C-alpha positions in Angstrom: 134.7 130.0 129.1 134.1 130.5 132.8 130.7 128.6 132.7 132.2 125.6 131.2 135.3 125.8 133.5 132.7 126.1 136.5 130.6 123.0 135.1 133.9 120.9 134.8 134.5 121.8 138.4 131.2 120.9 139.8 131.0 117.8 137.8 134.3 116.6 139.1 132.5 117.0 142.5 129.3 115.3 141.5 131.3 112.1 140.4 133.2 112.0 143.7 130.0 112.2 145.4 128.9 109.1 143.5 132.0 107.3 144.0 131.5 107.6 147.7 128.1 106.5 147.6 129.0 103.5 145.7 132.0 102.6 147.3 130.3 102.9 151.4 126.7 102.8 151.1 126.0 100.2 148.4 123.5 97.6 149.9 122.6 99.8 152.8 119.1 99.8 153.8 118.9 103.1 155.4 117.0 104.5 152.1 116.1 107.5 153.3 119.7 108.6 154.6 121.2 107.5 151.2 118.3 109.4 149.4 119.2 112.4 151.4 122.9 112.0 150.6 122.5 111.6 146.9 120.2 114.7 146.4 122.5 116.8 149.1 125.6 115.6 147.0 123.9 116.7 143.7 123.1 120.1 144.8 126.2 121.0 146.9 128.6 119.7 143.9 127.4 123.1 142.0 127.7 125.4 145.0 130.9 124.3 146.1 132.9 126.0 143.0 131.5 129.3 143.9 132.9 129.1 147.6 136.3 129.7 148.9 138.4 129.9 152.2 140.5 132.5 151.6 142.3 132.0 155.0 144.0 128.9 153.4 145.8 130.9 150.9 149.0 133.1 151.7 147.9 136.3 152.9 148.4 139.2 150.3 149.4 142.9 150.6 146.3 145.1 149.4 147.6 146.5 146.3 147.2 150.1 145.2 145.2 149.9 141.9 144.4 152.2 139.0 140.9 151.6 137.3 139.6 152.4 133.9 136.0 152.6 133.0 135.0 152.3 129.4 131.7 152.8 128.0 130.5 151.2 125.0 128.6 154.3 122.7 125.1 153.6 122.3 125.8 153.8 118.4 128.4 151.3 117.7 129.2 152.3 114.3 130.1 155.9 115.3 133.2 155.9 117.3 134.0 159.1 118.9 137.5 160.8 118.5 138.2 160.7 122.0 140.0 158.3 124.6 137.6 156.1 126.5 136.1 157.5 130.0 138.6 157.0 132.7 137.3 157.1 136.1 140.4 156.8 138.1 144.3 157.3 137.5 145.4 157.4 133.9 148.6 158.2 132.2 148.2 158.8 128.4 150.7 158.2 126.0 150.6 159.1 122.3 150.4 156.2 120.1 149.2 155.1 116.8 145.8 153.7 116.4 145.6 150.0 116.7 144.8 148.0 113.8 141.2 146.3 113.6 141.9 142.5 114.2 139.4 139.8 113.2 138.6 137.6 115.6 139.3 133.8 114.5 137.0 130.7 115.3 139.0 128.9 118.2 138.7 125.5 119.6 137.2 127.1 122.4 134.6 128.2 120.7 133.9 124.6 118.9 133.8 123.1 122.6 131.1 125.9 123.7 128.8 125.5 120.8 129.1 121.6 121.0 128.1 122.0 124.5 125.3 124.0 124.0 123.9 121.5 120.9 123.9 119.1 123.7 121.8 121.1 126.2 119.3 121.9 123.4 118.9 118.3 122.5 118.5 117.1 125.9 116.0 120.0 126.8 114.1 118.8 123.5 114.0 115.2 125.0 112.8 116.3 128.3 110.0 118.4 126.7 108.7 115.5 124.4 108.3 113.5 127.6 106.6 116.0 129.4 104.2 116.7 126.6 103.7 112.8 126.1 102.5 112.7 130.0 100.4 116.0 129.5 98.8 114.5 126.7 97.9 111.3 128.7 96.9 113.4 132.0 94.2 115.3 129.5 93.1 113.0 126.9 92.3 109.8 129.2 89.4 109.0 131.6 90.4 109.9 135.2 88.8 109.5 138.7 90.0 112.3 141.0 90.9 111.8 145.0 91.3 114.6 147.3 95.2 114.1 147.1 95.8 112.4 143.7 94.3 111.9 140.4 94.2 108.3 139.1 94.2 108.3 135.2 93.3 105.1 133.5 95.1 103.9 130.2 92.4 101.7 128.4 93.8 98.6 127.1 97.2 99.0 128.9 99.0 96.8 131.7 101.1 100.1 132.3 101.4 101.5 136.1 103.5 104.6 136.6 103.1 107.9 138.8 104.0 111.5 138.1 103.9 113.9 141.2 100.2 113.7 142.1 99.4 111.8 138.8 98.8 108.1 139.2 98.5 106.2 135.6 97.3 102.6 135.5 96.2 100.6 132.9 93.0 98.8 133.0 94.2 95.6 132.2 97.0 95.5 135.1 96.6 92.8 137.6 96.0 93.6 141.3 95.6 97.2 140.8 95.1 97.9 144.5 98.5 96.6 145.4 100.1 98.8 142.6 97.8 101.6 143.6 99.4 101.4 147.1 103.0 101.2 146.0 102.6 104.2 143.6 100.9 106.2 146.4 104.2 105.8 148.3 105.9 107.6 145.4 103.4 110.3 145.5 103.3 111.0 149.2 107.3 111.1 149.6 107.3 113.7 146.3 109.8 111.1 144.4 109.0 112.8 141.1 110.5 115.8 142.5 113.7 114.0 142.9 113.5 113.0 139.4 112.6 116.3 138.1 115.8 117.7 139.8 118.2 115.6 138.3 116.4 115.9 134.9 117.4 119.5 135.3 121.0 118.8 136.3 121.1 116.3 133.2 120.2 118.9 130.8 123.0 121.1 132.0 125.4 118.4 132.4 124.3 115.9 129.8 128.1 115.0 129.0 128.7 113.5 132.6 127.9 109.9 133.1 128.1 109.8 136.8 125.1 111.9 136.7 123.1 109.5 134.8 124.2 106.8 137.4 123.3 108.9 140.1 120.1 109.3 138.6 119.6 105.4 138.2 120.8 104.9 141.9 118.1 107.4 142.8 115.3 105.6 141.0 116.3 102.2 142.2 116.3 103.5 146.0 112.5 105.0 145.3 111.6 101.6 144.2 113.3 100.2 147.5 111.7 102.5 149.6 108.1 102.0 148.0 108.4 98.2 147.8 109.4 98.4 151.8 106.3 100.2 152.7 104.0 98.4 150.5 105.1 95.0 151.8 104.7 96.3 155.4 101.1 97.3 154.7 100.4 93.8 153.6 100.1 90.4 155.8 102.5 88.7 153.8 105.9 90.3 152.6 106.4 86.7 150.6 103.2 87.1 148.9 104.3 90.8 147.9 107.5 89.4 146.4 105.8 86.8 144.8 103.5 89.4 143.1 106.5 91.3 141.7 107.9 88.4 140.2 104.4 87.1 138.8 104.4 90.8 137.1 107.8 91.1 136.1 106.7 91.4 132.3 104.6 94.6 132.9 105.0 97.5 130.6 106.9 100.6 132.2 106.0 104.1 131.9 108.2 107.4 130.6 111.5 107.7 132.0 110.9 110.8 134.1 108.0 108.9 135.8 108.3 105.9 138.8 107.0 103.1 137.1 105.9 100.1 139.0 107.2 97.8 136.1 110.8 98.1 136.1 112.2 94.5 134.7 115.8 95.4 135.2 115.2 96.2 138.8 113.3 92.9 139.7 116.3 91.0 140.9 117.7 94.0 142.9 114.4 94.7 144.5 113.6 91.1 145.4 116.9 90.8 146.9 116.6 94.3 148.8 113.2 93.2 150.3 114.3 90.2 151.7 117.7 91.5 153.0 118.2 91.7 156.7 117.8 95.6 157.7 121.1 97.4 158.7 122.1 98.4 161.9 122.0 101.6 163.8 125.7 102.0 163.7 125.7 101.9 159.9 124.3 105.0 159.9 127.6 106.6 161.0 129.0 106.0 157.6 127.2 108.9 156.4 129.0 111.2 158.5 131.6 110.8 155.7 129.8 113.8 154.2 131.5 116.1 156.2 135.1 114.9 155.4 134.3 115.0 152.0 132.6 118.5 151.8 135.6 119.8 153.4 138.0 118.4 151.2 136.3 119.5 148.3 136.1 122.7 149.6 139.7 123.2 150.3 140.2 121.8 146.4 137.9 124.6 145.3 140.0 127.2 146.9 143.6 125.6 146.6 143.6 123.7 143.3 141.4 125.6 140.9 142.3 129.0 139.8 139.2 130.7 138.7 137.4 134.0 139.2 134.1 132.7 140.1 134.6 132.0 143.4 132.2 134.6 144.6 131.8 133.5 148.6 134.4 133.5 150.6 133.7 131.7 153.9 136.8 132.9 156.0 138.7 135.7 154.0 142.3 135.8 154.5 143.6 138.6 156.9 145.0 141.2 154.2 148.3 142.9 155.4 148.0 146.5 155.8 150.7 148.1 154.1 150.9 151.4 156.0 150.8 154.8 154.0 154.0 153.9 151.9 153.4 151.0 149.4 156.0 148.9 149.2 155.1 148.1 145.4 156.0 151.7 144.7 159.6 151.3 146.1 160.2 148.1 144.6 162.2 148.1 141.3 160.5 144.6 140.7 158.3 144.6 137.6 154.4 144.5 137.8 152.0 143.8 135.1 149.7 146.7 133.8 147.1 146.9 130.9 148.1 149.0 128.1 145.0 150.2 126.2 145.1 152.2 122.9 142.0 153.4 120.9 141.8 156.6 118.8 145.3 157.1 118.8 145.3 157.5 122.8 147.2 155.0 124.8 146.5 154.4 128.6 148.3 152.7 131.2 146.2 151.3 133.9 145.7 148.3 136.3 142.0 147.6 135.3 139.8 148.2 132.5 135.9 147.8 132.9 133.8 148.1 130.1 130.3 149.1 130.6 128.1 146.8 128.5 124.3 146.5 127.9 124.1 143.5 130.2 126.3 144.9 133.0 130.0 145.6 133.7 133.1 143.4 132.6 136.1 143.7 134.2 139.6 143.1 132.9 143.0 142.9 134.7 146.5 142.3 133.4 146.5 138.8 135.2 142.9 137.9 134.2 142.7 139.0 130.5 142.8 136.2 127.8 143.9 136.4 124.4 140.2 135.7 123.1 139.1 138.8 125.3 142.0 141.0 123.7 140.7 139.8 120.1 136.8 140.5 121.1 137.7 144.2 122.4 139.7 144.9 119.5 137.0 143.5 116.9 133.8 144.7 118.8 135.1 147.9 120.6 138.1 148.9 118.4 140.4 148.9 121.4 143.7 147.4 121.7 144.8 146.0 125.0 148.2 144.8 125.6 149.7 143.1 129.0 153.0 145.4 129.7 155.6 144.9 132.5 156.3 148.5 134.1 158.9 148.5 137.1 157.7 151.8 138.9 154.7 153.8 138.8 156.1 157.5 138.8 159.9 158.5 137.3 161.4 161.6 136.8 162.5 163.0 133.5 166.0 161.6 134.3 164.9 158.3 135.3 165.0 158.4 138.9 162.4 157.2 141.3 159.6 159.4 142.7 157.9 158.4 146.0 154.3 159.5 145.9 152.2 159.4 149.1 150.0 156.3 149.1 147.9 154.7 151.7 145.3 152.4 153.3 143.6 152.9 156.8 145.3 150.6 158.6 147.9 152.6 159.6 146.8 156.2 158.5 146.6 157.6 162.4 149.9 156.2 163.5 151.6 157.6 160.2 150.1 160.8 160.9 151.2 161.0 164.4 154.8 159.7 163.6 155.3 162.5 160.7 154.2 165.2 163.1 156.4 164.2 166.0 159.4 162.7 164.8 161.5 165.6 164.1 164.7 164.5 161.6 167.1 167.2 161.2 169.8 166.1 159.3 173.3 167.4 159.1 174.6 168.7 155.8 176.3 165.3 154.7 174.0 162.9 156.5 172.6 160.4 154.0 169.7 159.2 156.3 169.0 155.3 156.7 166.8 152.7 157.5 165.5 151.6 160.5 163.2 148.4 161.5 161.0 148.5 164.2 159.1 145.3 165.6 156.2 146.0 168.0 153.3 143.7 169.1 149.3 144.6 169.2 147.4 144.0 172.4 143.7 143.2 172.0 142.9 146.7 172.0 145.3 147.2 168.8 147.7 149.7 171.1 151.4 149.2 170.3 153.3 147.1 173.0 157.2 146.0 173.4 158.3 148.8 170.5 161.9 147.6 169.9 164.7 148.1 167.1 165.1 145.0 164.8 167.5 146.7 162.4 169.6 149.5 163.7 170.1 152.4 161.4 172.5 154.2 163.8 172.0 155.4 167.2 170.3 158.9 166.3 167.7 157.4 163.8 167.1 154.4 166.3 166.1 156.9 168.8 164.0 159.0 166.7 161.9 155.9 165.6 161.7 154.3 168.9 160.5 157.6 170.7 158.2 157.9 168.2 156.5 154.5 168.3 156.5 154.4 172.0 154.6 157.7 172.0 151.8 156.8 169.7 149.1 155.7 172.1 146.4 155.6 169.4 145.0 152.3 167.8 146.5 150.6 164.8 144.1 148.9 162.5 145.4 145.4 162.1 144.9 141.9 163.8 145.4 142.2 167.7 147.7 139.5 169.4 150.2 139.6 166.9 153.9 140.8 166.3 154.7 143.2 163.3 157.7 145.0 161.8 157.5 148.4 159.8 160.5 149.8 157.9 161.2 153.5 158.8 163.1 155.3 156.2 165.1 158.5 157.0 165.2 160.3 153.9 167.7 163.1 152.5 168.5 162.9 148.9 170.0 159.2 148.9 167.8 156.5 147.1 170.1 153.5 148.2 168.5 153.5 151.5 165.4 152.0 150.1 166.2 148.2 150.6 163.2 146.0 151.8 163.1 143.5 149.2 163.9 140.8 151.4 161.0 141.4 153.6 158.3 140.9 151.4 158.0 137.3 152.5 158.1 138.4 155.9 154.9 137.4 157.7 155.5 140.1 160.3 156.3 142.9 157.6 153.6 145.2 157.7 154.7 148.1 155.5 157.1 151.1 155.5 156.8 155.0 155.9 159.1 157.8 155.2 160.6 160.4 157.4 162.2 163.5 155.7 164.4 166.2 156.7 161.6 168.5 155.4 158.1 168.5 156.3 155.1 167.1 154.1 152.6 170.0 153.7 149.3 168.8 155.8 145.9 169.3 154.5 143.6 171.2 156.6 139.8 171.9 156.4 138.3 175.5 156.2 138.3 175.2 160.2 141.7 174.1 160.9 141.2 170.5 161.2 143.9 168.0 159.8 142.4 165.5 157.4 143.7 162.4 154.9 141.3 161.6 151.9 140.9 157.8 150.5 143.4 156.8 148.2 140.4 155.7 146.1 140.3 159.3 145.1 137.6 161.9 145.7 134.6 161.7 143.5 135.1 158.2 142.9 132.0 156.3 141.4 130.9 152.8 141.7 127.6 151.4 140.5 126.5 155.1 140.8 127.3 155.4 144.1 130.0 157.9 145.5 133.0 156.1 147.4 135.0 158.9 149.0 136.0 158.5 152.2 137.8 160.8 154.4 139.8 160.7 157.7 139.5 164.1 160.4 142.1 164.4 163.0 141.0 166.3 166.0 142.8 168.2 168.1 144.5 165.4 170.1 145.3 163.5 166.8 142.7 161.1 167.1 141.3 160.0 163.7 137.8 159.3 162.6 136.8 157.7 159.1 133.7 159.0 157.6 132.4 157.0 154.2 130.6 159.1 151.8 128.2 156.4 150.5 127.4 155.7 154.4 127.1 159.1 155.9 123.7 160.0 157.1 122.5 163.8 157.1 123.9 164.5 160.2 127.3 163.0 159.5 127.6 165.7 156.7 126.1 168.2 158.6 128.8 167.7 161.5 131.5 167.7 158.8 130.5 170.7 157.0 129.8 172.8 160.5 132.2 171.4 162.9 135.2 170.4 161.1 134.8 172.8 157.9 135.2 169.8 155.4 132.8 168.8 152.4 133.1 165.7 150.1 134.0 166.8 146.9 132.3 166.0 143.4 135.7 166.1 141.4 139.5 166.2 141.7 142.4 166.8 139.8 145.7 165.4 140.9 149.1 166.6 140.5 152.6 165.4 141.6 154.3 168.2 143.4 158.1 167.9 144.2 159.7 169.0 147.9 162.0 171.5 147.0 161.1 172.3 143.3 163.7 175.0 143.2 166.5 172.1 143.4 164.9 169.0 141.4 168.3 167.8 140.3 169.0 166.8 143.8 165.7 166.3 145.9 163.0 163.9 144.1 160.8 163.3 146.8 157.1 164.0 145.9 153.6 164.3 147.1 150.4 164.1 145.6 148.2 167.3 145.7 144.9 167.0 144.9 142.9 170.4 143.9 139.3 169.2 144.4 136.2 170.8 143.1 132.5 171.0 144.5 130.2 171.2 141.6 126.6 170.5 140.8 126.1 167.2 138.9 125.7 168.6 135.4 129.0 170.3 135.7 131.2 167.5 137.2 131.6 165.4 133.8 132.3 166.6 130.7 132.5 170.3 131.9 134.7 170.0 134.4 137.0 167.7 132.3 136.8 170.3 129.7 137.8 173.4 132.0 140.5 171.4 133.5 142.0 170.7 130.0 141.7 174.3 128.5 142.3 176.8 131.4 145.7 178.2 130.9 147.1 179.0 134.7 148.8 182.6 134.0 152.7 182.1 133.7 153.6 185.0 136.0 151.3 183.8 138.8 152.7 180.5 138.7 156.2 181.7 139.1 155.1 184.0 141.8 153.1 181.0 143.7 150.0 183.2 143.6 146.6 181.8 143.6 143.0 183.4 143.4 139.4 183.1 142.7 137.3 184.5 139.7 133.3 184.2 140.1 131.9 184.2 136.5 128.1 184.7 135.9 126.8 183.2 132.7 123.3 182.4 130.8 122.2 179.0 129.7 119.7 178.9 126.8 116.8 176.6 126.4 119.2 174.0 124.8 121.6 174.0 127.4 124.4 176.2 125.9 126.7 178.7 127.6 126.4 182.5 126.3 127.1 185.9 127.9 129.8 185.3 130.2 130.6 188.1 132.8 133.4 188.6 135.3 131.2 189.1 138.8 134.4 189.1 141.2 138.0 189.2 139.8 141.1 187.7 140.8 143.6 190.0 139.0 147.1 188.4 137.7 145.6 187.2 134.6 143.3 184.7 136.3 140.1 186.7 134.9 141.1 186.2 131.3 142.3 182.5 132.0 138.6 181.8 133.5 136.3 183.5 130.9 138.7 181.8 127.9 137.9 178.4 129.4 134.5 178.9 129.9 134.0 180.2 126.3 135.7 177.4 124.7 132.9 174.8 125.9 130.6 174.2 123.1 128.4 171.2 124.4 124.8 171.7 126.4 124.8 171.7 129.9 121.8 169.4 131.4 120.9 172.3 133.6 117.8 174.5 133.7 117.7 177.6 131.6 118.5 181.1 133.3 121.4 182.9 135.0 124.2 181.1 136.8 127.4 181.7 138.6 130.4 179.4 139.0 133.7 180.0 141.0 137.1 179.2 139.3 139.9 178.8 142.1 143.1 178.8 141.3 145.5 176.6 143.6 149.0 176.8 144.4 150.0 173.0 144.7 153.8 173.6 146.3 152.1 175.6 149.2 148.8 173.4 149.2 147.3 177.1 148.8 143.5 177.2 147.9 142.2 180.6 148.4 138.9 181.4 150.1 136.0 182.8 148.3 132.9 185.1 149.2 129.7 183.6 148.1 127.9 186.7 148.9 129.0 188.3 145.6 127.8 185.3 143.5 124.9 186.0 141.2 122.2 183.9 139.6 122.0 180.2 140.8 125.4 178.9 142.3 126.8 175.7 140.5 129.7 175.3 142.7 133.5 175.9 143.1 135.9 174.4 140.2 139.4 174.2 141.4 142.5 174.6 138.8 145.8 173.8 140.2 149.3 175.7 138.8 150.5 172.5 137.2 149.0 170.2 134.6 147.2 167.4 136.2 148.4 163.7 135.8 145.0 162.3 137.0 141.4 163.5 136.7 138.6 162.1 138.9 135.6 163.6 137.2 132.3 161.7 136.5 131.4 160.1 133.4 128.3 162.1 132.0 
C-alpha cells in the first residue's frame, strides 16, 4: 500500500497549494506568476513526500544489525530442504515447519483495485479524446504555416487549439481575431500545461482539488490570451464586444484550448477590463517559500513512511563506540523470527530476492499482509518477537561481545592498549563516566570525570583519555560523555540505562583486568575489521572494510569496494593484509577454564581466502562437515593441510590426496570433509589444490602455510576454527 500512502500525502499537499492560491491570489492580474505557481505546486506536491529533513528528528544511535537474505527458487514448485540463504549473522533454532496460510482478500485490497479501476477508466477517456483530435487532424483539410497548422472544420463554428494545431470552423465569424487568440495559446505552450494536469488527473482521479486546479489553469490561459489579443487590437472595448457577440460558439474537446468557453464569458469580460495589479502584489507569491517549508517539515515529522528516499539534511547519528549499549541493555528489542523447512532463524532484517528486485523487511516495518504473502508464496513463516539480549550463556548470564563502529575505533584501540587495569583479588571493578569536548580538528579537550568510580579507576580513565592524541570521528565543537567499565567478573557494574536519552552520551567501552587478544597481520600490524563482517556482499559488491594501525597507533580505513589496485597492493605488500572472501565467527570466552565465573567474551573470525567458485556452497559445506580433532582441540593446537584434487568435466571432485600433512588428526578431518562434498564446482577441469587451515580461537592462532608445496591450480585457503561457528559469512551461489 506504499503507493497509495504516497498518493494520499501528495494529494494533501496539492490541495493545500490550491487553497493558498484561492485565498491569496484570486483576482490577481499577474497571470504568468499565477500560472507558474499552479504548475510549480502540482509538481512539488509529488516531490515533497519523498524528501526528508533528518535533522528535525531526534538523533538515533546507529544500531548493530543482523541481515538475512532469502533468494526465491527459480522453480517455485520445488522447495529445497534447506534453510534460506543467510548472508549475515544467523542463529538457528530447531522448530516445526510453519503451516501454509491462505492469503485472504482484505479491505486494503479492495481500495487498491478500486483505485486501479478509476485509473483505467480515466485513462480510457483520455485516450478517446486524443483519438478524436488525431482523427480531426488527419481527415480534415488544412493549411500549413511554418510554426503551426490550421485545420478547417467544414460547416462548424468551433475554434480551439492543441499544441501547434489550430482547429477552426469555416462558419466561425471574425476568424482572424480567433486565430490571433489561439496563437497566443500555441506560442506559450498552454497545451503542455493541460497535458501535465491530465497526467496527474489519471493517477489522482479521486482528488476534487485537482479538477479545480485544472479549471483555474484553463481560466488563466484564457485571461492571458485575451489580454494579449486585446492589446494587439485598436480597441479593447471592441474585443470585449466581439466576445459577447460570440458567446454561444461551440467549444472543442476538454483537452484543448477552446475559444468559446461560455461559462467563462463573464469572468473573461471582468478580468479584461479590470485594473492591473500593482508591483507590490507580486510579493504575495513569496508565500510559496514558507508553504513549501511547512510541507517539508510535515513530510518529515507527521507522516510515518518508508518512501522518504532523499534526506536533505541528515541527522547526525550518534556514534556508539566499540561497545554497543544495546547489547548491554536489558530492555527488549524486536527481531524477526523466520521459519522455513523446519529451521528457524532469528534476524533483524530479511531481504527477499525477487525477479523484479529486492524487498527488505524489518521487525518494525513488516505488516500482517506481508507476513501472509511470505507464508503463501515463499512457504516462510515470519513472526515479530522480542529478545532482551543478543548473546547469553547456557546458564542465562550475559556475555559481552566485541562490536563497534568507526567513530571511536582508534580511540578505543588506544585505550585498551594503554590503560593497565590490574585488579586485586577481591576488587569488583566499577563504572567511570568521562566527559570531554572535541575541538575543530576532532581532538579531545578538557577531559574530566563526570561520575566517579573511585580514585584508582578515575585516574586510570582520565590518564588514558588525556594521553590519546588521535582524532575522534564525531561532530567537532561539542561535548560528549563515555562510560568506561572496569570489569573483573561483577555484572552489577553495568548501569547506563539512564544515560540513553542524554544527548552528550556517546557510548561505552570495557577495560578488563586481562587483555583482549589483538588481531595482527602477517607483517605484525594490528587491525580491526568492519562489524559488517568480512565477505559481506551488497548488490554483488564486497562491503568489507578494515582499519590498519601503524606503529604509532594511527589508524587508516580501507574499504574493499573503493580500494584501487595500488591500495590492494599496499595492504598486501606493506601491511600483510588481504580482504577475506568468507569468514566463520565463533564466540570465545576469556578465561575459558573458569567459565562459571568469567563470562566476558569476544568474537573470533576465522577468515578464508578462496576463489569465487569455492566461497559459497563449497565453503559452507566444509565448515559444517569438518570435525576438528578432539585431542588437538584440548591441546590448543592448530595446523595446515594442503589437499590436491581433480575436477572432472562436470565439476565433481575426485582423487583427493594429501600434498602436505598437518598431523594431529588434521589430515583425516580435511580429507573426510572434502570427500563428503557431492555437488559440482563451477571451475575449470584439471588438478587443483586447497589449504585447510585449522585455527585456535582462544589464542587467535592461525598457522602459516608454505605455498611452494602446492600442486596444480591453487584455489585458496579455508580457515576452520576449533569451535563450532555461530555465524558464517559465505557468498550465496
